[in-house]
N, C-alpha and C positions, 0 to 999 in steps of 0.2 A: 518235832514241831517245826524246827528250822528248815528241815528238808521239805516238809509239806509246804511251807510258805515259799520256799525258793522255787519248788516245782510249779506252784501256782502262778508265781510271778513270770516264770519262763513261758508258761502256757498262755497267759494274757498277752505277753509281748509277741508271741507267735501269731496270736489271733489278730493283733493290731497290724502286724506286718502284712498278713494275708489280706486283711480288709483294705489297707492302703493300696496294695497291689491291684486288687480287683477294681477299686475306685479309679485308680490311675488308668487302668486298662480301659474302663468304661468311658472315661473322659476322652482318652486318645482315640478310641474307636468312633465315638460320637462326633469328634472333630472331623475325622477323615470322611465320615458319612455325610455330615452337614456341609462341609466346605464346598463340594461341587454344586450343591443346591444353591448356596449363597452366591457363588461366583456366577452361576447361570442366570440367577435373578438379576444380579447387578448388570451383567452384560445386556440383558434384554431391556432393562428399564433405564439405564444410565449411560452405558458406554456404546450402545448400538447407534450406528449412523442414522437408522430409521427414526430415532428419537428426535433428531433435528431436521430431517428431511423426509417426513412421512407423507410423501406425495399421494400415494394411492389412498391412504386413509382420509387425507384431506379431500381428495376428489369425491370419494364415496359419501363422506359424512357431511360435507358442506356444499358441494356443487350439485349433487344429485338428489337433494331432498325434494319431496313432492311440493312443499311450500317454501319458497324462498322469500325472505323479507329483507329488504335493504336495511342494513344496520344504521341506526341513527347515531352512530359514533363519529361520523364525518361531518365537518362543517364546510360551507362553501369556501373553497380555496381561493387564494388570490388570483385575480384575472390573469396576471402575468405568468403565474405558474401553470394554470390550466391551458393557456393558449400560447405557451412559449414558442412552440414550433411554428405556429401561425404568425405570431408577431415577428419572428425571425425572417420568414418569407415575405412578410409585408414590407420589409426594408430592402427587398430585392431591387437591384439596379437595372434589371432587364426591363426594357420598355416594350409593353405589349402593343400590338397593332389593333386599332379600333376600325373594324371593317364596316362598310355601309350595309344596309339591308339588301341592296341589290347584289353586292358581292357575296353575302352570306347565302342568299337564295340560289345564286349561281353555283356555289360550292355544294349545297344540299342536292341540287339537281345532278351535278357531276358524279356524286357518289351514290346517287339514287336513295337518298335518305328522306323518307316520308312517314308520317305517323300511322297511316293505314297499315303499312307493312309491319311496323313495330307492334301494333295491336294484334296482328295476325300471327306473326312469328315470335314475338317477345324478344327480338334481337335489336340492339341499338348500335348505330354506327359510332365508332370512337372519335367523335369530333369535339375538339376542345376549343370553344370560343371563349377567350379570356375576358372580353368586354362586350357589353350590350351596345348595339348600334344606336347612335343618337336619333336616327330616323324612325326608330320603332314607334315613337309617339305620334308620328305622322301617318302611320298606316290607318287609313280610315275604316277599312273593313275589319270589324271586331274579330271575326273568325280567323282571318289571316294573321292579325296581330297576336292572337292567342296561340296559334299554331307556331308562329315564329318563336315566341317566348318559350313554349314547351320544348321545341326541338333544340333550343340552346341550352336550357337548364337540365333537361333529362339526362344526357350523358354524364354531366357533372355529378348529379345526385347518385346515379348508378355506380359511378367510379368510387365515390367516397363510401357508399354502403359496402362495396366489394372489399375495400380496405379493412373495414370493421369485421366483415365476415371472415376474412383471412386471419385477422388478429384473434378472433374468437376461437377459430379452429386451432391456432397455434397455442392458445391458452390451455385448451384441453389436452393437447399433445404433451405440453410441458408438465402439466400436473399429473399426468398418468404415467409418469416415470419415477423410478425409485431414487434417481439422483439427476440433478440438472447441471448443465455446463455453466461456466461463468458467463458466457454470452446469453444464455437463457435467463439467468438471474438478473443480468443488467437490463434485458428486455422487459422483464417483469417490473423492475424498479421504474423504468421509463413509463410504463403503462399506469402504475400506481399514481405517478405524478400527473399524467395527462387526464386521468379520470377522477382526480381529487380523492383518492382512496388511501387510507392508511396502509402501511406496509403489512403484508401477509393477510389483509382482509379480502380473501379470495371470493367469498360469497358476494360481497358488494361489488367487486370488480366484475364478476360474471353478470350481475344484474345490469350494470351500467354499460358494459362493452357489448352493445347490440345495435341492430339497425333500426331505422325509422322508415315506415312505409313510403315508397316513392310518391304515391298519390297524395299523402299528407304533406310531404315536403313541397311538391309542386303547388298545392293549394295555398300553403302559407306564403310561398314566394310570390304567387299571383296576388294574394290579398295585400301583402306588405308593400308591393311595388306598383300596384295597379297594372299588372301584366307587363312590367318592365318599363313603365313610363315615369316613375317617380324620380325626384332629384337625387335621393339617396342611392338609387340603383344606377343612375347614369353617371353621377359624379364620384360616388364612393364604392361602386360595385357591391352595395349592401342589398342583398336579396331578401333578408329576413328582419330588417329593422332592429338588429341587435344593439343594445346599449353598451356604452363603455364609459368608464370613469378615469381610465389611465391610458388607453390607447388613442391612436389618432382617429378623429371622427369629424362628423358634420353636425353642427348645432341646429336643432329643429327651430324653424322660424317662429312657431307658435308655442314655444316651451314656456311653462309656467315659471313665475319668478321663484328663485330659490332652488330650482332644479338645474344642476350643473352638468348633467349627463349629456353625452353626445351619441349619435348613431355611428357605430363603428365603421371605419373606412378600410377597405381591403384592396390589396394589390391586384387581385383578380377575382372573378366570379367563383372560381374553384375554392379559394380560401374562405369565401363567405359561406359556401355550403358546408365546408369542414367545421367552421366555427359554430354554425347552427346545430349540427349534429352533436358537437361537443357540449353545447349549451343544454340541449334537452337531456343529454346523458349524464350530466353532472349537477346541475343546479337543483337545490332542494325544492324549489317551486314545482318541479315536474316529477317529484318522487312518485306520485300516484300514477302518472303515465307509465313510469318504468315498472311499477308494481303490476299494472294491468297487462303490460307487455309480457312480463314474466309468467303471469297466470295463463296467457295464451300459449306461451312456449310449453308450459307444463302439461297443457291439454293437447299438445301436438296440433295446434290450430295455427293458421296463417295470421300474420300481423294485420289486423283489420284497422284501416285508417279511420273508419267511422266510429269504432269503439274507442280508439286511443285519442281521437280528437276531443272527446268529452272531458278530457283532463287538461285541456289547454285554456281553460277559462281565465287563468291568471297571466296568459301571454300578452293580453291586451287589456286596456282599461274597460272595454265594453263587455268583458266577462262572458256570460252565456250567449250574448248576441254574436260574439266573435266565433263561438263554436258553430252556431247556426249558419253563419256566412261560409265557414270552411266546408261544412258538410254540403252546403248548396253548391259550392264550386266543384267539389269532388263528384257529386252526382250529375250535375248539368253537363260537365265536360268529360264524363266517363273516365275519370283519371285512374280508377282502380284497374283499368286495362293494362296499366304500366307497372303494376306492383310486382309482376313476375319477370320483368324485363331483365335481360342479361346483356352485358357489354361485349360486343365483338372484339377480338384482339386487334390491336393496332399493328401497323407495319413494323414498329420497333419490337413489339412483343414477338411477332413472327420471326424477325431476324435473330432474336435471342435464342430461338429454338433450333435454328439451323446450325 
């Protein structure tokens, strides 16, 4: 009886040892089988550099959607932040020369710059007139006064649109890379600031970083300045009547009581154009204009000034009447002829290529 119990005990003990051996072996084999899977999953989702700089996915998922809506997560940034580069140049100590209308006309003839050629060839002479001539208001012939004004502001508008076009192209180049350099990251940070966009809000940056039709810009400049004859244009280089609460400006003579705004004053006409584009591209008032512009882009259509002007009813207190005036200026003066205009390279640009 004792032998039977002892042999049974030994048999049970052997079974326990074998069971533990097989269990341990199973656990060990399972560990080595599962470990590579776990490590691979971790690398892909947590330790991979693409997790923090997934540029191609960002480009495909946020920038190439059929319908892009500007996120309503950004508020109107402080004027000093949005226009910091413009305000810095406004403090320039360089004194610009104010030429007379006769001197400007002589310059235009010398370089053979006329609007008929621009309409035909779509090429604009790179002439940078920094200040409007005081005598422009004395040009009795309305047609001549309009031509003088257009020839002065046209190169400035084309130049600023060119800068935006180059920036827009660089934006896509940067985002279509797996990794970006420190210089590219700093450039993006600068653009977030200029366009009043939160960091990494690439969708909104793309919507805002875009051009304004040349014909629309000329029409607004003409309306706001009376074709270059207003006090704001001649004394403050303000082509678009842009208001300011913090920058240097000119007080409107007929301003209502309690309104302490001024019309922003600029060091040059060029800075006025730059501030105007920045204003339409960032202020919440013009969100619908930017939405309409994006829809035209998505349909591979040109930016139509008559369509976009419909969203400028809040630019002036006259509302819908303001839109009618702009569209009338565009049509009567055939300003859409200039929408495809390109700026010829300046002598400095050519020298840099040699």
